[in-house]
N, C-alpha and C positions, 0 to 999 in steps of 0.2 A: 504494500500500500504506500503510495507516494504521499508524503506529508508536505503541506504548504506552510507549515509553521517552522520558523527558524529560531535559533538562539537570539535573544534580545527582543523578540516580538512581545507585544502586549496581548494577553488573552483573557477570556472570561470563561469560567467553569459553568457548563450547562447541565451537568448531571453529577450525582453523587452527594457525599456529605458536605462538600464545600460549594454547593451550587450557588451561583451568583457572585462569587468572589472573583477578583481580578488580580492578575500578577504578571510578572515578567518571566519569560522562559529563560532558564539558566542553561539547560542542556537538552539535546534531542538525541534519542536512541532510535534511529530509523529502522533497524532490523527487528526491533521488538515492538515498534509502533508506540513508544512511550516517550513522555517528556517529563522534565523536572522543572517545577515552577517555584519561584521564590515565595516563601511564606504560606504555601498551600500544600495540603496533604502531609501535615507534620506528624511524624511518628516518634515515639519515645524509644530510646535505645539505652540499655544498661551498659555503660562503658567501663571496662576494667582499667585500673590504674596501670599505666605503662611508662617506662623510662625512669630508671633510678636517678638519673641526672635532672629530672624534671623537664625533660625536653618537650614531649607532646602533651600528655595529660597526667600529671603526677597524682592528682586526687581521685580521678575516676568519677563515678556517679551516673546520674540519669541525664542524658543529653537528648534534646529534641532536634530532629533532622527532617529535611524534606525527603519524601519518597516519590519515585516516579509513578505516573499513572497514564492510562491509555489516552491516546491523542483524540479519540472519538468523543471524549467527555469535555472537550474545550472548543471554543469558538474564537477565531482571531478578531481582535478589536483594532479598528483604525485609530492610530494615535492622534491624527489631526482632528477627527470628529468625536472621538471617545465613544463611539457607538459600535455595537457588534456588527460584524460583516456577515450576514446570513447567506445561505446558498442562493436564495432568490435574488438578493441584491447583487451578488456576484454574476449571476446569469444575465440579469438585466443590463449590467454595465458591459458585459461581453457582447451582447446583441447590439448595443449602441455603438460600440467600437467597430463592429463589423460593417455597419451601414455607412 
C-alpha cells in the first residue's frame, strides 16, 4: 500500500482511542503501513536501569513513549488551511487540475 503521508506532515486521527487528535508525523514505516506521531498513541514502558556510569538511564522507571499505528487511522491535514484533506476533496481538486 502506497502511503501519501511523509515525515513532518500534519495529520488528524480519524479512528481509535485518540480520535480527533492532531500531531506531526515523526517516522513512517512503509513496509508495515504504520506511522509514528508525536504525542499520540502513548504507551507506558517499564525501563530497566542501565549504564553504571549513568550514561543512558541510570534510575530506570516507567517511561511513556509513542507507539506506531496503522496509516489507515489518520487523515492528512493541510497546514495552510488547518482543515483535513478528505478523499472527496482530493478527487475534486484532481478533476479541476485535469480540465
